[in-house]
N, C-alpha and C positions, 0 to 999 in steps of 0.2 A: 470478390472478397469474401472470406468466410468469418462469420461471426458466432461465439458461442453465447448464449445467456443462460446465467445461473441462478435461479431466483425461486425461493419456495411457494411463492402466491401466485396461483394461476391468474388471477385478475391482473396482476402488476405484467405477468409475462405477456399476456393478450395486449396490455397496454403498449409495452416496448416493441411488440410486432406490428403495432398499427403505425407507429412511426417509421419503422424501417423498411415495411413493404412496400411503401411508396417507390422505392428502388429496386427494382426487380433482378438487379445484378448480384445482388447479395443473398449468400448461401447460408441460411440460419438454422441452427440447432439448439434446442434447449432442454435443460435439466434442472431438477428441483433443489440438488444440494451439491457439496463440492465431492463427496465420495462417490456420486455417480460420475461425476464430470472426470475424475481421474481414468475412468475406463473409455469415454468417448472421445476426449480431447487427442490423444496418440494418435488416433485413426484420423480424426476428422482434421487435425492440423489448422485450427482457426487463426485468422490473424488479429482478431479482436477477442476479449472476452469481458462480457459485461458480468460482474459477479456482487450480489447482496451480501454484505459482510457483517450486517447487523449482530446476527447471533454470536458471530465469533469474535466481536468486540467486547461481548459481555463476558468472555471468558479468559482469564488470566493464564490458563494451564497451556503449556506449551502443547500443541496439536501436530502429530507426524502427519496428518492429512494436510493441514496447511504448508507445514516444510516443504512436503511433495509437490503441492499446488502451485507454489511460488517458482518453481523450477521452470514452469512453461513459460516464464517470463523472458527465457532464451529466445522463443521463437514466436511469441506474441504480444501485444500491447494490452495491458490488462488494467481495466477501469473498476476500480472497487468503491462501489455507493454503500452509504449508511441510513438509515432511517431515523435520521436527528438533525436539528437545525444547525449542526457542524459539521465537518469544517465551514466556517461561515464565508462562503465565496463563491461567486457566481458560475465559476468555471473550474475544472478539475485541477486538483494540485499534484504536480509530477514531483512525487517523493524521490523516485529514481527515474532514469531515462524510459524505463519498459513499465512501471507501476505507477498508477495516478488513484488519487482518493477525493471522492465529492460526496455532498449530501444528496438524498433522493431528490430534492426540490429541483436540483441542478442537472438531473439526468434528462429531463426533456429536452433541455437545449442542446446538450450532446448528442442526443438521439436524431434531432434534426440536422446536427451538422454532419454527422456520420452518412444519414440518408443524401444529403445534398452533395457530398463530396468524399466519398469513402476513401478514395485513393490518398488524399492527404492525412488519414488514419493509419495508413500501412506500417508494419513495424520497421520497413527499410528506412523510413522517414524520423525514426527515434534519435537518429544521430544528429539531427538538428536540435536536438533538447540536451540541457544539461545533465550530466551524469549522475550527478547527486544533489538533493536540495541540501543535505545537512554536512556541516564539516566533519572532519575526523574527530575533533574535540568536542563538537555538540553531540555526535553519537555518543560518545564516552559519558559525557555528563549525564543524557537522558537516560542510559543505562543504568548508571548509579543513583540516580534520581528516583527511576520508577522501582528501584529495589530499597528505596525508603533511606537511603543513606543521607545524612545531615550535610549541609552545605560546607561546613567547617572541614568534615573528612573528605569530601570529594576533592574540595581545595587541596587538602594536604597530599591526596593521592596524585593530583595532576601538577602538583607544585605551580599552582596558579592561586589567586586571591580569591576570597570568598566574595568579593564584590564581581569577580569575574564570572564564578559559578551563576551567582543571580544573573548576570546580563544574559549568559548563555540559555537559561532557563526562559528568559523573557523573551529571547530571539526565537526559541525551539516553538514557544506558544504562537507567536507571530507567524512564523512560516508554516506552522500546521493550522493556522487560523481558528484556533480556540480560546477560550477565555479564561480558563483556570485549569488547575491541575487534575480535576475529576474528569473534565473534557479529555483533556490529553491523555490521560491513562485510558480512556475507552479507545481513542485512535491508536495508541501505543500496541494496544495488545493486537493490532493488525500489522503495523508497522515494523514491529520488531523482527518479523520474519524477513525483512529486507536486508538485516544485518546479522541475524543468527540463524543456524550455525555459520561461524567464520569458516569459510571455504573457497573452492575454487569459482564459484558462481556468485559470489559475494559482489555487490554492485558497486565497491569503491576499491582503490589499491591502498587500504590503510597500513600503518606501519606495523611492524611486528610485535612491537611492545603494545599498542592498542590492541592487536588481535588477541594477544595473550590476556591482556586485562579484559578484554570481552568474553573471552573463552571461559574465563574463571567465574564472572559473573553469570554466564549462561549455566554453568555446573551447579552452581550453588543455587538459583532460584527458578531452575526447570525441574 
């Protein structure tokens, strides 16, 4: 199995190596940032990518580098960890079949599992996972919500009640394991790349109308 580590902190990279080195069948490379990884990954072709996304979660601007990076989900299983107390869950949350998020504290357990049974984490096993954590309507509510649209306008656009919008927001927070809008915004700056831009590698077969609506939001706020 091939693993790529993307981590700016040298001490953290050493710590990750210390867990994975127990299994000498693992072929591991490391780099300090996503920009550098874009040159390494096509040739190395990793099965797993472990990437620190903390800095990117602080940036609401659309990043062409991140858009390019997430195209690697077609061939690798990607674990995005953040140096925060959330997502408040002990195991990675599979946002899509190929991309999971976790807080940095949960990384140790993941590394131990990979070292113990790397075959279980091969991309070929992705088909045993749900294709998407979020429903089509949740994706659209999330996008409007993060564009600071009020509930009544979201309800009007989607032809649903304001109460349904509120319920969707609550379910979104529960699924991503965050406690409030601020924490959700932090994670959203990462997971939005799994739905935008809407193209052939999008992770869910959403309807044409929802694609058009998301594309409009994308053009307005990018």
